[in-house]
N, C-alpha and C positions, 0 to 999 in steps of 0.2 A: 225825983226827977225821972223822966222816962228813959228807957233803955235805948242806946243808940244802935241804929241798924246799918251797916254798909255792906253794899252788895260788890262782890269781886268777880269782874267778867273779864273775857279775853280770849283768844284762840287756844286751842288744845295744845298742851306742853308748854304753856308759858310760864308755870309755877305758880298757879293761883291755889291749889291745894297746899303747897309746900309752904306758901307765903302764910296762909291762913294758920296752919299749924304751928308754924313758929311764933306767930304774935299772939294766938289764942290759947296755945297749949293743947289743942285739939289733936286728934289722931286720925284724921281724914286719909284713907287710901290713896296714896301718890302713884301717878301713871309713870311709865317706862318711856322714854323718849316722847314719840309724837302720839303714842297710844292714850287715848283718854280712858281714866278710871272714874271720873265723876259723870254719871249719867243722869242725877236728879238733883234738884237744887236741895242743899243741906245746910243747916244752920251751925256754927260752931258753938262750943260751949263759952257762955258769958266771960268776959275778962273786965277788969278795971283798966281805965285808960283816962289820965287828966281828971280824975275825980268822978268820972262818968262809968256806966257799965255799958260795955258794947258787944255787940254780936255781929260777926262776919257771915256773911252770905255766900257761900260756894256754889257756883253755877256751872252747868256744862259748858265745855269749851266750843266756840265755833270751830268750824272746820274739823268737826269730829270724826274719827276714824271709822264709826259703825253708823251715825245717824246723819240726817240731812240738816241742814242750818235752819230749814222751815221747822223741822221736829224741834230742835234746839230751842228756836225763838218762841214756838207755842209752849214749851215746858216752862221757860222764864217770864212769858208773859201771864201764864197761868198763875204761877207764884205771886207775881207782881199785882195780878188782880185780886187775888184773895187776900195779900195783907193791905190792899188799898179798901178792899170792901170792909175789913175788921178795924179800919181806921188806924193801921200801923203804916206810917210813912217811913221812907228810907232817909237817912243822914247824908248820904252820899254814894257815890261809885266809884271803884276804883277799876282802872282797865289796865291790865298786865301787857307788857310788850318785852320781847327778848331783844335786849341791846346787842345779843350775839350773832343775830341775823345779819348778813351782810347787807341786805337790802331789804325794804318792804315790798314784799310780793303783791301782785294783784290781788290775790284771795285775801291777804291781810288788810288791804286798803278796802276791798269790799266789805269786810267783817267791820272794820271799823266805821265805814259810812253807815253800815247798818245800826251798829252801837250808838252812832250820834243821833240818829233819827230815832232810836228807841229812848233816848234820853231827853230829845229836843234841847233847842239852843237856849231856852230859859233856865235850864237847871244847869248849865255847863259849869257855873262858878262852883258847883257841888261836886265836879268831876276831877280826879287825879288820876293822870296817866304815869303809871309807874314804870319804869326800865330796870328789869333786873338781869340777872347772869352776866354781871360786869366781871365775875372773876374768869370768864371764859376767853377773854380778849384783852388785849393791851389797853391800858388806859386813855393813851393818846387816840388809838382807833375808835373807843366807846365815845369819846369826848366829840370826834368828828361826826360820827354817826346820830349822836343826841342834837348836835347844831342843825344838822339835816332835817332832823324830824322836826324840829321846832321851827325851821325857817322855811320849809318847802310848802308851797299851797296845796300841794296834793297829799301831804301827810298830816301832821299834827298842828299845823300853824293856824288854821281856821279855827279850831276849838280852843285853842291857847288864846286867840285874839279874843274870843268871847268868855274869858275868865275861867277855862280850865287851867290846872297846874300840870307841870311834869316834874317827877321826883325819882331819885336813884334808890333802888334797893340793892345793897351789898351782900344780900343773904345773911344778915345780922338781925338780932332781936332790936338793936339800937335803931337801926336805919327803918325797920318793919314798924316799930311803935310812933316813930317819928312821922311816918306817912300817915297812922290811923289817927294820930292824936290831931291832924288837922280838920278832923271831922267835929272834934269836941263840942265847938262852939257853933256849928253850923244847924240852919233852921231845917226843918224836915223838908223834903221837896216832893213833889208829885212829878212823876216821869211823864214824857209826852205818852207813851203807849199805855200806862196806867189812864191818863184821861181820855184816850181814844177808846178803850175797850170798855171802862165802867161808864163814863158820863156820855160818850158818843154811841156807844154799843156797837161798835165795829168789831169785825172778827180779825184775827191777827193778820190774815192776809190783806185785810183792808187797811191795815194800819200804816203809818211813815214807813216804819221799820220793815215790815212786811212788803209793803210797795218797793222800797228801796232793795229788799233782797230779791224779790222778783225781777226789779227792772236790772238789777246787777246779774242775775241767773240768765235773763235773756241776753244781756249783753256777752255774758260767758259762753252762752249757746251761740249767739252771732259769731262771737270770735272762734269758737271751737270751729263752727261751719267755714268760717272765713280760712282758718288754719288748714283743716281738712282739704278744701277746695284748693289752698295754695299747696298742700302736700299733695295733692292729685296733680294739680298743674305742674308742681316741680317733677313729680314721677314722670307725668306725660312727658315734660320737657326732656329730662334725663333719657327715657325712652326713646323719644325723637332723635335726640344727639347720639344716643347708642346706636341707633338704627342706622342715622347717617355716618357715623364713625365706622359701622360694620360694612356699610355700602360702600364708604371710600376705601376702607381696607380690602373689601371684595373686588373693588374696581382696580385698586392697586395691585393686588394679587392676580387678577386678570391681566393686567396691563404687564407686570412681571412676567407673568407666565408667556404672553404674547412676544414680549421682548426677548425672551429666553428661545422660544420657539423660531422666532425671525434670526436670532443670531445662530441658533442650532441648524436652520435651514441654510443660513448664508455660509455657515461653516460645512455643511454639507455640499452646499452648490461648489464653494470653493475646492473642497476635496475632490467633488466629482470633477471638476474643471481641470484641477491638477491630474487626476487619473485619466481623464480623457487626452490631456496633454502628453501625458507620459505615455500612453498607449500609442498616440498619434507619431510621437518621437519614435517610438519602438517601431512603429509600421514603417515610419521614413527611414531608419535605419536598416531594417529589413529589406525594405524595397531597394534603398541604396546597396544593400549587401547583395541582393538577390541581382540587380542590374550588373553591378561587378563583377560577381560570379559569372552572368550571363554573358557579359563583355569578355571576360576572361575564355569563357569556354568558346565563344564566338570567335576571340582571336586564336586561341587553341586550333579550333575546327578550320579556321581559314589558314594558319600555318601550316596544318596537316594537309589541308586543301592543296596548298600551295607548293608543299613538298611533294604531295602525290603528283601534281601536275608538273613539277620540275622532274619527277622521276619518270613520269610517264613520256614527258617530252625527251628525257634522256635516253629512255628506252626506246622511243620511237626513232630518235636521232640513231641509237645504237642499231636498231634494227634496219633503219633506212641506210647505214653505213654497211652493214652487213648485206643488204640486199645489192647496194651499189658495188661493194667488193665481190659479192657473188656474180652480180652482172659483168663487173669488170674481168672476174676469172673466167666466166663463161665465154665473155667476148675475146679474151685473150685465147682460151682453148679453141674457141671458132678460128680465130685466126690462124693459131697453131695448126690446126686441123687443115685450114685452108691452105695454109703454105706445105704443109706434108702432101696433101694431094696436089699441090701444085708442083712441088718437088718431085713427087711420084710420077706426075705426069710428064715431068720434062724428063725423069730418067728412063721412062718407058719409051720416051721419045729418042732418046739419045744417048744414053749412058747411064752410069749408076751414080747412086747417091748415097754418099758416105756420112752418116752421123756421128 
């Protein structure tokens, strides 16, 4: 019987080479983390399964770290074209998916969409979606993710509804062989991309998978532009808000400075008013004191003047009294002289006068 050929596809880092090495006993180089180690299509060493000889085809991973998905699709397409022209068909296709991924990203959905277009709906009965890396998460978490993958329309549900299967790989030889054993009795299939390239003469870019990839790339570019525009808009909005905030802060600082200046001016005016009032009060007290001193001086001068008047009046009175006394004395002397003269006349006239 003819040798069975099963292609293993999936994103970079999903464990394709590890799976093939385990099941077939091959020794393909295994990548580290999300870095791809498979750059070309390579065949495993043949191995026996279910009474048949089988070869697993290791393919470069989509979302490769060094190559574009278009280059990878072209590499896979060239291999599939050559096998088809050599009348060597596939018995089925395995698509590897990490159950450890918390969600199926947009890139993962894009890659699976391209894979689906590569296979075509008529061959989905020969497709097995293998979830692996179960050992990296709790069982109940993996079961929940598996349920979502199988029931969500944007994930694996559409292909499962059209005949594809989903199986678990526990990184054991037993689970790996159980998966590939599903292809033992499968009839050989022609993938849609093989039919398009060989029979219809399309280029890779013209195939459904290529068109899907290009459409998704355009979506991604549009989304990237949208995100960039949104980022620019957010940056502009943030800048606007920042400028408004700075303007508000500047206005607040100006207003605070104005309030402080007005408060300082009011304080200075109040201090000035207090100083003016103090000086006015001091001038009032000085003026009152001056008037009091002047009053006292005037009173003293008036008292002195009155005293001088009294003294002058007394002196005048004394002088008048002395004059009067002198006048009276002079009058008395005059009378005395007149009397003497009279007596003298009388003595001369008739006798002597004795004093």
